[in-house]
Each structure stands twice: as C-alpha cells, then as structure tokens.
C-alpha positions as CSV (number, residue, x, y, z in Angstrom):
1,M,61.6,-17.7,-24.9
2,V,59.6,-15.5,-27.0
3,L,56.2,-16.9,-25.5
4,A,58.1,-16.2,-22.4
5,E,58.5,-12.8,-23.1
6,Q,55.0,-12.5,-24.2
7,F,53.7,-13.7,-20.9
8,Q,55.8,-11.2,-18.6
9,T,54.8,-7.9,-20.9
10,D,51.3,-8.7,-20.3
11,D,52.1,-9.0,-16.6
12,N,54.1,-5.9,-16.9
13,N,51.1,-4.7,-18.6
14,L,48.7,-6.0,-15.8
15,E,50.5,-4.4,-13.3
16,K,50.8,-0.6,-14.4
17,L,46.7,-1.0,-15.3
18,K,46.0,-2.2,-11.9
19,P,45.5,1.0,-10.5
20,V,43.3,1.9,-13.0
21,F,41.4,-1.0,-12.0
22,E,41.1,0.4,-8.4
23,A,40.0,3.4,-9.4
24,A,37.1,2.4,-10.9
25,E,36.2,0.0,-8.2
26,K,36.2,2.6,-6.2
27,D,34.2,5.1,-8.6
28,K,31.9,2.0,-8.3
29,E,31.9,1.9,-4.8
30,K,30.9,5.8,-5.0
31,E,27.9,5.3,-6.9
32,K,26.1,2.9,-4.4
33,H,23.3,5.1,-2.7
34,T,23.6,5.1,1.3
35,I,20.6,4.1,3.5
36,L,20.1,4.6,7.0
37,I,18.3,1.4,8.7
38,V,17.1,2.5,12.6
39,D,16.3,-0.2,14.7
40,D,16.6,-1.1,18.9
41,E,16.3,-4.7,17.8
42,I,20.1,-6.1,17.2
43,N,18.6,-9.0,15.4
44,N,15.9,-6.7,13.2
45,L,19.1,-4.5,12.6
46,Q,22.1,-7.0,11.6
47,L,19.0,-8.8,9.2
48,L,18.6,-5.7,7.4
49,K,22.1,-4.7,7.3
50,R,23.1,-8.3,5.8
51,T,20.4,-7.7,3.4
52,L,21.1,-4.5,1.7
53,R,25.1,-3.9,2.3
54,K,25.9,-5.8,-1.4
55,N,24.4,-3.1,-3.1
56,F,24.0,0.0,-0.6
57,H,26.1,1.6,1.9
58,I,24.6,0.8,5.1
59,L,24.5,3.1,7.9
60,T,22.8,2.3,11.7
61,A,21.4,3.4,14.6
62,G,19.7,1.9,17.7
63,D,17.1,4.9,17.8
64,G,15.4,7.8,16.5
65,K,17.8,9.9,19.1
66,E,21.0,8.2,17.5
67,A,19.7,8.8,14.1
68,L,19.4,12.2,14.5
69,E,23.2,12.5,15.1
70,V,23.9,10.5,12.3
71,I,21.4,12.6,9.9
72,E,23.4,15.9,11.0
73,R,26.5,14.2,10.2
74,E,25.5,11.8,6.4
75,G,22.2,13.5,5.9
76,H,23.1,15.2,2.3
77,N,24.9,11.7,1.0
78,I,21.9,9.2,2.6
79,S,18.8,8.2,-0.4
80,L,16.5,6.4,2.0
81,I,16.1,5.2,5.5
82,I,14.2,2.3,7.3
83,S,13.0,3.0,10.8
84,D,11.0,0.7,13.1
85,Q,8.3,2.6,14.3
86,R,8.6,1.2,18.2
87,M,11.6,2.4,19.8
88,P,12.9,4.1,23.3
89,R,13.1,8.0,23.3
90,M,11.0,8.2,20.2
91,T,9.0,6.9,17.8
92,G,9.7,6.3,14.3
93,T,7.0,8.9,12.9
94,E,8.3,11.7,15.2
95,F,11.9,10.7,14.1
96,L,11.0,10.5,10.1
97,A,8.9,13.9,10.6
98,N,12.5,15.7,11.8
99,V,14.0,14.4,8.5
100,T,11.3,15.4,6.3
101,E,11.6,18.9,7.6
102,K,15.5,19.6,6.5
103,Y,15.8,16.5,4.1
104,P,12.4,16.1,2.0
105,N,13.6,14.3,-0.8
106,I,15.1,11.7,0.9
107,I,12.9,8.3,0.3
108,K,11.5,7.3,4.3
109,M,9.9,3.8,4.9
110,L,8.5,2.5,8.3
111,L,8.4,-1.1,9.9
112,T,6.0,-1.7,12.0
113,G,3.1,-4.0,12.6
114,Y,-0.2,-4.2,10.9
115,S,-2.5,-2.7,13.6
116,D,-0.4,0.7,14.0
117,I,-3.1,2.5,13.1
118,E,-1.4,5.6,14.8
119,A,2.0,5.1,13.2
120,M,0.0,4.4,9.7
121,I,-1.9,7.8,10.4
122,D,1.5,9.9,10.9
123,G,3.6,8.4,8.3
124,V,0.8,9.6,5.6
125,N,0.5,13.1,7.4
126,K,3.7,14.3,8.8
127,C,6.2,12.0,7.1
128,K,5.5,11.8,3.3
129,L,5.9,8.5,3.8
130,F,6.9,5.9,0.6
131,Q,6.0,2.9,2.0
132,Y,4.4,1.2,5.1
133,I,6.3,-2.3,5.5
134,P,4.2,-4.8,7.7
135,K,6.3,-7.0,9.8
136,P,7.1,-9.7,9.5
137,F,8.5,-9.3,6.2
138,E,10.3,-11.0,3.1
139,P,13.7,-10.4,2.5
140,D,13.6,-10.8,-1.1
141,E,10.4,-8.7,-1.1
142,L,11.9,-6.0,0.8
143,E,14.9,-6.0,-1.7
144,M,12.4,-5.0,-4.6
145,I,10.5,-2.2,-2.5
146,I,13.9,-0.4,-1.7
147,Q,15.1,-0.4,-5.3
148,H,11.7,0.9,-6.1
149,G,12.3,3.5,-3.4
150,I,16.0,4.3,-4.7
151,E,14.1,4.6,-8.6
152,A,11.8,7.1,-6.7
153,Y,14.5,9.2,-5.2
154,E,16.5,9.1,-8.3
155,L,13.3,10.6,-10.6
156,T,12.7,13.2,-7.9
157,L,16.4,14.5,-7.7
158,S,16.1,14.7,-11.8
159,K,13.1,16.8,-12.4
160,N,11.1,19.5,-11.0
161,T,7.8,18.5,-11.0
162,L,8.0,17.9,-7.3
163,L,4.0,18.0,-6.8
164,Q,3.9,14.7,-8.7
165,D,6.2,12.9,-7.3
166,L,4.8,13.4,-4.0
167,K,1.6,12.5,-5.5
168,E,3.3,9.2,-6.8
169,L,4.3,8.6,-3.1
170,F,0.9,8.7,-1.5
171,F,-0.3,6.6,-4.1
172,T,2.2,3.9,-3.3
173,T,1.4,4.3,0.1
174,I,-2.1,3.5,-0.1
175,K,-1.5,0.8,-2.6
176,S,0.8,-0.7,0.5
177,I,-1.9,-0.1,3.5
178,S,-4.9,-1.7,1.3
179,S,-2.3,-4.6,0.7
180,A,-1.2,-5.0,4.7
181,L,-5.2,-5.0,5.3
182,D,-5.7,-7.8,2.9
183,A,-3.3,-9.8,4.3
184,K,-4.5,-9.9,7.6
185,D,-6.7,-12.8,6.6
186,T,-5.3,-15.3,4.0
187,Y,-8.7,-16.4,2.9
188,T,-9.9,-12.4,1.7
189,H,-6.4,-11.8,0.4
190,G,-6.7,-9.0,-2.6
191,H,-10.5,-8.5,-1.7
192,S,-10.0,-4.4,-1.8
193,H,-8.1,-4.6,-5.2
194,R,-11.1,-6.5,-6.3
195,V,-13.8,-4.4,-4.9
196,T,-12.1,-1.4,-6.0
197,L,-12.0,-3.2,-9.9
198,F,-15.2,-4.0,-9.5
199,S,-16.3,-0.7,-8.4
200,L,-14.4,0.7,-11.5
201,I,-16.1,-1.5,-14.0
202,L,-19.8,0.3,-12.3
203,S,-18.4,3.9,-12.1
204,K,-17.3,3.8,-15.9
205,E,-20.4,1.9,-17.2
206,L,-22.6,4.8,-15.6
207,N,-20.1,7.0,-17.1
208,L,-18.7,9.3,-14.4
209,E,-15.7,12.0,-14.3
210,E,-12.6,10.5,-14.4
211,S,-11.4,12.8,-11.7
212,F,-14.6,11.0,-9.1
213,I,-13.6,7.5,-10.8
214,E,-10.2,8.4,-8.8
215,E,-11.4,9.5,-5.6
216,I,-13.8,6.1,-5.9
217,E,-10.7,4.1,-6.4
218,T,-8.9,5.1,-3.4
219,A,-12.4,4.6,-1.4
220,G,-12.0,1.0,-2.7
221,L,-8.7,0.6,-2.0
222,L,-8.9,1.8,1.8
223,H,-13.1,1.0,2.3
224,D,-12.3,-1.8,5.1
225,I,-9.2,0.7,6.8
226,G,-11.4,0.2,9.9
227,K,-11.0,-3.3,10.1
228,I,-6.9,-2.9,10.8
229,G,-8.1,-2.5,14.2
230,V,-10.5,-5.6,14.7
231,S,-9.3,-8.9,16.0
232,E,-7.8,-11.7,13.8
233,S,-9.6,-13.9,15.6
234,I,-12.7,-12.3,14.8
235,L,-11.8,-11.4,11.2
236,C,-10.5,-15.2,10.7
237,K,-13.3,-17.3,12.2
238,A,-14.4,-20.0,10.5
239,G,-18.1,-20.8,12.1
240,K,-20.2,-18.2,12.9
241,L,-19.4,-15.0,14.5
242,S,-21.8,-14.5,18.1
243,D,-23.6,-11.0,18.6
244,E,-20.5,-9.3,20.1
245,E,-18.2,-9.9,17.6
246,Y,-20.4,-9.2,14.7
247,E,-20.8,-6.1,17.0
248,S,-17.1,-5.7,16.7
249,I,-17.0,-6.0,13.1
250,K,-19.9,-3.4,12.5
251,E,-17.7,-1.3,13.8
252,H,-15.0,-1.1,11.2
253,A,-17.6,1.4,8.9
254,P,-17.3,4.1,11.5
255,K,-13.7,3.4,12.6
256,A,-12.6,4.0,8.7
257,K,-14.0,7.3,8.5
258,K,-12.0,8.6,12.0
259,I,-8.9,7.1,10.2
260,L,-9.5,8.3,6.8
261,S,-10.8,11.9,8.2
262,S,-7.7,12.9,9.8
263,I,-5.8,12.8,6.2
264,P,-6.3,15.8,4.2
265,G,-7.8,15.2,0.9
266,L,-9.5,12.2,2.2
267,S,-12.9,13.6,3.5
268,N,-14.8,12.1,0.8
269,V,-13.1,9.3,0.8
270,A,-13.3,8.6,4.5
271,L,-17.5,9.5,3.9
272,W,-18.0,6.9,1.2
273,A,-15.6,4.4,3.4
274,S,-17.7,4.5,6.4
275,C,-21.3,4.2,4.4
276,H,-20.3,1.2,1.9
277,H,-22.4,-1.1,4.4
278,E,-25.8,1.0,4.7
279,R,-28.5,-0.2,2.5
280,W,-31.2,1.3,0.3
281,D,-33.9,0.2,2.0
282,G,-32.1,2.3,5.3
283,R,-31.6,-1.6,7.0
284,G,-27.7,-1.1,7.1
285,Y,-25.2,0.2,9.2
286,P,-23.6,2.3,10.8
287,N,-26.1,5.1,10.4
288,G,-29.1,3.3,8.5
289,I,-29.9,6.0,6.1
290,M,-31.7,4.9,3.3
291,S,-31.7,5.1,-0.5
292,K,-29.8,8.8,-2.3
293,E,-29.1,9.8,1.4
294,I,-26.3,6.9,1.0
295,P,-23.3,8.8,-1.1
296,L,-23.2,7.3,-4.7
297,P,-19.5,6.0,-4.6
298,S,-20.9,3.7,-1.2
299,R,-23.8,2.3,-3.3
300,I,-21.4,1.6,-5.6
301,L,-19.2,-0.2,-3.4
302,A,-21.9,-2.0,-1.9
303,I,-22.3,-4.2,-4.6
304,A,-18.9,-4.4,-5.6
305,D,-18.3,-5.7,-1.9
306,T,-21.3,-7.9,-2.0
307,Y,-20.4,-9.7,-5.1
308,D,-17.0,-10.2,-4.2
309,A,-17.8,-11.4,-0.7
310,M,-19.7,-14.2,-2.5
311,T,-17.8,-15.0,-5.2
312,S,-14.0,-15.7,-2.9
313,N,-13.6,-18.6,-0.7
314,R,-14.1,-18.3,2.8
315,S,-12.4,-20.5,5.7
316,Y,-16.0,-21.7,6.1
317,R,-17.2,-22.1,2.8
318,K,-16.3,-22.2,-1.0
319,G,-16.9,-19.3,-3.3
320,L,-19.9,-19.2,-5.0
321,P,-20.3,-19.4,-8.6
322,H,-20.8,-16.1,-10.8
323,E,-24.6,-16.6,-11.8
324,V,-25.7,-17.3,-8.1
325,A,-24.0,-14.1,-7.1
326,L,-25.5,-12.5,-10.4
327,E,-29.3,-13.8,-9.2
328,E,-28.6,-12.5,-5.7
329,I,-27.7,-9.1,-6.6
330,K,-30.7,-9.0,-8.9
331,N,-32.8,-10.2,-6.2
332,C,-32.2,-7.3,-4.0
333,A,-32.5,-4.3,-6.3
334,D,-34.7,-2.1,-4.1
335,T,-33.9,-3.8,-0.6
336,Q,-30.1,-3.8,0.1
337,F,-28.9,-2.1,-3.3
338,D,-29.7,1.3,-5.6
339,P,-32.2,-0.3,-8.3
340,E,-30.4,1.9,-10.9
341,I,-26.9,0.6,-10.2
342,V,-27.9,-3.1,-10.5
343,K,-29.4,-2.0,-14.1
344,A,-25.6,-1.3,-14.6
345,F,-24.2,-3.7,-12.9
346,V,-26.7,-6.5,-15.2
347,K,-24.5,-4.5,-18.1
348,V,-21.7,-5.3,-17.4
349,E,-21.7,-8.7,-15.5
350,S,-19.8,-10.4,-18.0
351,I,-17.2,-8.2,-17.0
352,F,-16.8,-9.0,-13.9
353,K,-17.2,-12.9,-14.9
354,E,-13.5,-12.5,-17.1
355,S,-12.3,-10.3,-14.8
356,L,-12.3,-13.3,-11.6
357,E,-10.2,-15.2,-13.9
358,N,-7.2,-12.6,-14.1
359,P,-8.4,-9.2,-11.7
360,V,-4.4,-7.9,-11.4
361,A,-4.5,-7.5,-15.4
362,Y,-7.9,-6.3,-15.4
363,Y,-7.6,-3.7,-12.4
364,D,-4.5,-2.5,-14.7
365,K,-6.6,-1.8,-17.7
366,Y,-9.5,-0.1,-15.8
367,S,-7.3,1.5,-12.8
368,V,-7.4,5.8,-12.9
369,L,-4.4,5.9,-10.2
370,N,-2.0,2.9,-12.3
371,K,-2.4,5.2,-15.5
372,K,-1.7,8.2,-14.0
373,Y,1.3,7.8,-10.8
374,K,2.0,4.0,-11.5
375,K,5.8,4.1,-12.5
376,N,6.8,1.7,-15.6
C-alpha cells in the first residue's frame, strides 16, 4: 500500500511539473535560429527544408520578390539566408544585395552552378557573401556550412570588431570559390591549395613581408579562377588538346584578370594571377613579357604551379616523382623560370617533398590567412 501511494505521489508531482517542462521546451524552441530559404524549384526547397528543420526555424520563399516580403515581416528574426541564384523576377544576388542594405549582419549564402562568374563577382562585391555553395551539394556538408554561418552570426553580434568580421567572411568566400574551382576536375582536386602552399614556402624562403605574403596567398587560391569559364570537357580531356582547345585553355589567364580586377582590393592579385604562365625568356602567355617585367608573385606562382602539375596524377598519366620534378625545374632556370627563385626552390625542395604527404597540415602551418581569419 505504501508503495502504491508512493507511485501515486510521484505521478502527482510529475503532473505538477508538466507546465515547467513545457515552458522549458518552448524556451528551447525560441533559442533556435531562423533560416530563410529562397528557391523557385520546389524539390530543392523541400530538400533544404528537410535537411535543416530539425535544428532551425525555417522560412521559405519561391523567389526574390516573395523573399523580400518575408524579410519585411521577419527580417529582425532571421539569422541566415540561403538563396538560389537563377530565379524568375529577381536573381539571388539582386535579392541579397537588397537585404544587405537593411540587415548587414544576416549571414548570406548563394546556391548556384560552378560557372556563374557574374554571380560570384556580384556576391563578393554587393552582398558580403559568407559562402558560395556549388551545386550539387551534399546535405551533410551543407549542414556543416550552415553551422559555421550561425557561429559567424553569433560572433558578429557579440563583438564590435565588424571590420575584422567582414575580412573573415571575405576570406571564407575566397576559400569556397577556390574549392569550387578545384572540384571541376577530379584529377586536379586540391590544385589551388597546393599551389598556394608551395608559393608560401617559397615566399618565406625569400624573406618577403607578411602583408605581401598574404596577398600572394590570395593570388595562389584564385590563380586559376579564369578556368571557371572553360568547358569541363576540355579541362578533363584525357588525350592531347587540339590547337583550338589549347587556345581556349590559355584564355584563363586574361579571364582571371578580368574577373578579379572588378573586386575592390584585388587589383594586385588580378595582375599576378594573369601572369603566372609568363616565362622568364618571354615565350609565355598571355602577353609575352619577360624577366623582371613579370611580377615577382607571378614568378613564384609559376614554379609552384609547374611543380604541382608535374607531381599530381592526371587522367592521362601518373604524377612524376619529386626528384624528376626537381631536376626539370632546375633545368628550366633562365628559360622558363626566374633563376633566383629556382635557387630558393632548391634550398627548400625537401619541404616540398615532405608536404606532398600531407598538404593540408603544411598549409595550416604556412598560411597567413588562416592565422589571421580562421575561426578555431
């Protein structure tokens, strides 16, 4: 009897506590961040909603005009926006630019295809874009990107160093564009980051100023951005390129300058990226300049780019051993490459070889941008 009474008493206590539990659950719901998803394709909209609704409050809109109406009502509650680029009535970047004026702290992400060069430029220039997400995307990767965006949103609200935050967002955008570019060709995956790493190793050996190295790092990440407009059938071709296809590939250098020079603060990077296929003897492209007419960062990138091209696996051949690449670069001093930078390369060639085993770890070690802007 005593035991039965105890059970009854426990049930009564639980009943009394029920409103407390319900209130706690409501408070937990209130703490969830609100995400606005904008896409005119219902299947994409539903996929994104299913992926994110467990951890976030979700608002949806079918195009930019409808999304602006949602922003008008709920803008002060929204932490993050994911918008498609190609939609009727208004593009994603046009919509996000409108949002930026009134709600600069909302984290903005653009979902679009690899080759939307205009979208990329507009996103960086007008929208303070946090992330450029290439299609197709993996739901698990998207959830991780969203979480990073929410962390950035919370950090922006909690401190007054807005300028530093914007630099961090800009750095993240550069990294995402670089990764999207590398993803165009599975055989050169990670190429931009490896070229950047090799450029950083050479820059450190040359005792360059850290602010200069930071710009060189940005140039490394974006040096092949002109290839974003080159057909994947050409980039991934297993056999020898025709003359016409080779001419198409060569266009990536001037295209890089055109893309990057339209972004404030990247005028140096634009020039350096456009010259990384120039040769010391003047037989390179696109302008046939020679010797010290070629900017120093471009001469550094040229060696880094060639080393990675030789040591990486391609669709038509296996990567060459480090020792073969070393001898080839030494043999091309005074013709293809600046002889002084080749000397620097020879001094640190063992670091190049070691870094091939784990380029990600070595990149973290040498990166200036990661140290300044990467969140722990």
